[in-house]
Each structure stands twice: as structure tokens, then as C-alpha cells.
C-alpha positions as protocol buffer text, in pm:
chain_id: "A"
residue {
  index: 1
  type: MET
  ca { x: 3765 y: 4365 z: 13868 }
}
residue {
  index: 2
  type: THR
  ca { x: 3849 y: 4150 z: 14145 }
}
residue {
  index: 3
  type: ASN
  ca { x: 3750 y: 4042 z: 14458 }
}
residue {
  index: 4
  type: ALA
  ca { x: 3768 y: 4399 z: 14726 }
}
residue {
  index: 5
  type: LYS
  ca { x: 3826 y: 4044 z: 14926 }
}
residue {
  index: 6
  type: PHE
  ca { x: 4125 y: 3917 z: 14677 }
}
residue {
  index: 7
  type: PRO
  ca { x: 4465 y: 4066 z: 14568 }
}
residue {
  index: 8
  type: ALA
  ca { x: 4468 y: 4122 z: 14222 }
}
residue {
  index: 9
  type: PRO
  ca { x: 4737 y: 3927 z: 14023 }
}
residue {
  index: 10
  type: PRO
  ca { x: 5098 y: 4056 z: 13941 }
}
residue {
  index: 11
  type: ASP
  ca { x: 5091 y: 4307 z: 13629 }
}
residue {
  index: 12
  type: TYR
  ca { x: 5245 y: 4118 z: 13359 }
}
residue {
  index: 13
  type: TRP
  ca { x: 4945 y: 4173 z: 13093 }
}
residue {
  index: 14
  type: ASP
  ca { x: 5183 y: 4409 z: 12880 }
}
residue {
  index: 15
  type: ALA
  ca { x: 5527 y: 4197 z: 12903 }
}
residue {
  index: 16
  type: GLU
  ca { x: 5605 y: 4046 z: 12612 }
}
residue {
  index: 17
  type: PRO
  ca { x: 5786 y: 3665 z: 12698 }
}
residue {
  index: 18
  type: GLN
  ca { x: 5969 y: 3658 z: 12320 }
}
residue {
  index: 19
  type: MET
  ca { x: 6157 y: 4031 z: 12498 }
}
residue {
  index: 20
  type: MET
  ca { x: 6161 y: 3850 z: 12893 }
}
residue {
  index: 21
  type: THR
  ca { x: 6519 y: 3716 z: 13016 }
}
residue {
  index: 22
  type: ALA
  ca { x: 6482 y: 3342 z: 13095 }
}
residue {
  index: 23
  type: ARG
  ca { x: 6518 y: 3468 z: 13497 }
}
residue {
  index: 24
  type: GLU
  ca { x: 6230 y: 3704 z: 13440 }
}
residue {
  index: 25
  type: LEU
  ca { x: 6036 y: 3414 z: 13254 }
}
residue {
  index: 26
  type: ARG
  ca { x: 6097 y: 3227 z: 13533 }
}
residue {
  index: 27
  type: GLU
  ca { x: 6035 y: 3452 z: 13841 }
}
residue {
  index: 28
  type: ALA
  ca { x: 5725 y: 3579 z: 13614 }
}
residue {
  index: 29
  type: LEU
  ca { x: 5585 y: 3285 z: 13631 }
}
residue {
  index: 30
  type: GLU
  ca { x: 5649 y: 3150 z: 14021 }
}
residue {
  index: 31
  type: ASP
  ca { x: 5433 y: 3484 z: 14032 }
}
residue {
  index: 32
  type: LEU
  ca { x: 5137 y: 3433 z: 13868 }
}
residue {
  index: 33
  type: TRP
  ca { x: 5120 y: 3031 z: 13975 }
}
residue {
  index: 34
  type: GLU
  ca { x: 5109 y: 3115 z: 14334 }
}
residue {
  index: 35
  type: TRP
  ca { x: 4883 y: 3378 z: 14280 }
}
residue {
  index: 36
  type: VAL
  ca { x: 4683 y: 3137 z: 14074 }
}
residue {
  index: 37
  type: ASP
  ca { x: 4718 y: 2907 z: 14401 }
}
residue {
  index: 38
  type: ARG
  ca { x: 4572 y: 3077 z: 14613 }
}
residue {
  index: 39
  type: ALA
  ca { x: 4306 y: 3231 z: 14424 }
}
residue {
  index: 40
  type: GLU
  ca { x: 4154 y: 2874 z: 14371 }
}
residue {
  index: 41
  type: SER
  ca { x: 4251 y: 2755 z: 14759 }
}
residue {
  index: 42
  type: VAL
  ca { x: 4019 y: 3094 z: 14918 }
}
residue {
  index: 43
  type: HIS
  ca { x: 3660 y: 3064 z: 15014 }
}
residue {
  index: 44
  type: GLU
  ca { x: 3423 y: 3173 z: 14651 }
}
residue {
  index: 45
  type: ASP
  ca { x: 3327 y: 3399 z: 14850 }
}
residue {
  index: 46
  type: GLN
  ca { x: 3711 y: 3557 z: 14847 }
}
residue {
  index: 47
  type: ALA
  ca { x: 3796 y: 3469 z: 14523 }
}
residue {
  index: 48
  type: PRO
  ca { x: 3859 y: 3633 z: 14250 }
}
residue {
  index: 49
  type: PRO
  ca { x: 3596 y: 3611 z: 13955 }
}
residue {
  index: 50
  type: ILE
  ca { x: 3684 y: 3279 z: 13754 }
}
residue {
  index: 51
  type: ARG
  ca { x: 3750 y: 3446 z: 13432 }
}
residue {
  index: 52
  type: LEU
  ca { x: 4013 y: 3624 z: 13510 }
}
residue {
  index: 53
  type: ILE
  ca { x: 4145 y: 3350 z: 13694 }
}
residue {
  index: 54
  type: GLU
  ca { x: 4118 y: 3189 z: 13360 }
}
residue {
  index: 55
  type: ASP
  ca { x: 4276 y: 3519 z: 13219 }
}
residue {
  index: 56
  type: VAL
  ca { x: 4628 y: 3452 z: 13456 }
}
residue {
  index: 57
  type: ARG
  ca { x: 4657 y: 3138 z: 13348 }
}
residue {
  index: 58
  type: THR
  ca { x: 4655 y: 3220 z: 12988 }
}
residue {
  index: 59
  type: LEU
  ca { x: 4916 y: 3479 z: 13026 }
}
residue {
  index: 60
  type: MET
  ca { x: 5142 y: 3196 z: 13212 }
}
residue {
  index: 61
  type: ARG
  ca { x: 5040 y: 2959 z: 12870 }
}
residue {
  index: 62
  type: SER
  ca { x: 5218 y: 3192 z: 12700 }
}
residue {
  index: 63
  type: ILE
  ca { x: 5521 y: 3236 z: 12907 }
}
residue {
  index: 64
  type: ILE
  ca { x: 5567 y: 2823 z: 12918 }
}
residue {
  index: 65
  type: THR
  ca { x: 5550 y: 2827 z: 12582 }
}
residue {
  index: 66
  type: GLU
  ca { x: 5810 y: 3108 z: 12543 }
}
residue {
  index: 67
  type: ARG
  ca { x: 6040 y: 2914 z: 12798 }
}
residue {
  index: 68
  type: VAL
  ca { x: 5968 y: 2533 z: 12560 }
}
residue {
  index: 69
  type: GLU
  ca { x: 6065 y: 2688 z: 12227 }
}
residue {
  index: 70
  type: ARG
  ca { x: 6438 y: 2842 z: 12441 }
}
residue {
  index: 71
  type: HIS
  ca { x: 6475 y: 2572 z: 12596 }
}
residue {
  index: 72
  type: SER
  ca { x: 6418 y: 2323 z: 12272 }
}
residue {
  index: 73
  type: GLU
  ca { x: 6690 y: 2555 z: 12090 }
}
residue {
  index: 74
  type: GLU
  ca { x: 6932 y: 2436 z: 12313 }
}
residue {
  index: 75
  type: PRO
  ca { x: 7235 y: 2213 z: 12166 }
}
residue {
  index: 76
  type: GLY
  ca { x: 7096 y: 1868 z: 12355 }
}
residue {
  index: 77
  type: ARG
  ca { x: 6793 y: 1956 z: 12462 }
}
residue {
  index: 78
  type: THR
  ca { x: 6436 y: 1847 z: 12382 }
}
residue {
  index: 79
  type: ALA
  ca { x: 6134 y: 2064 z: 12388 }
}
residue {
  index: 80
  type: GLU
  ca { x: 6013 y: 1832 z: 12675 }
}
């Protein structure tokens, strides 16, 4: 699935954001963002397929959505 020259993304595919702690969500998002940043920065002949990067970004969106939802439920805070 990935180019042999570039490491696979962190394995959070089966993670359920609703079941993760705030710390786990933050760490997962940081890990995934670091991978995407590196994947988009390398030369195209070493980069993973665009589809894989898009899939990782979709996973990141689900984590961000959960984080925003949790923050919006805290008294005195807004979703922004």
C-alpha cells in the first residue's frame, strides 16, 4: 500500500476517537500530522500514494472532530 521507500503511517486505523482519552487524541493527531508533513515534503518518487495521504487526513479529521466536540461541551468554552 505504501511506497517501500517511505514508512507506513502510524497505525490508528482501528482507533475509535470516542473511546480515546484527550491525551490519546492529542498524541494520535500529532503522530499523524508529523507523518503527513513528512509525506508531503519528500520527493514524489519517494512519497507514499496520494490516496494514502488523503486517507490519513480523513482519519485526522475524525480525531479533530472528536476533540472539538469535547471542548464545546466544557462550560465556558466554545467549539472555536
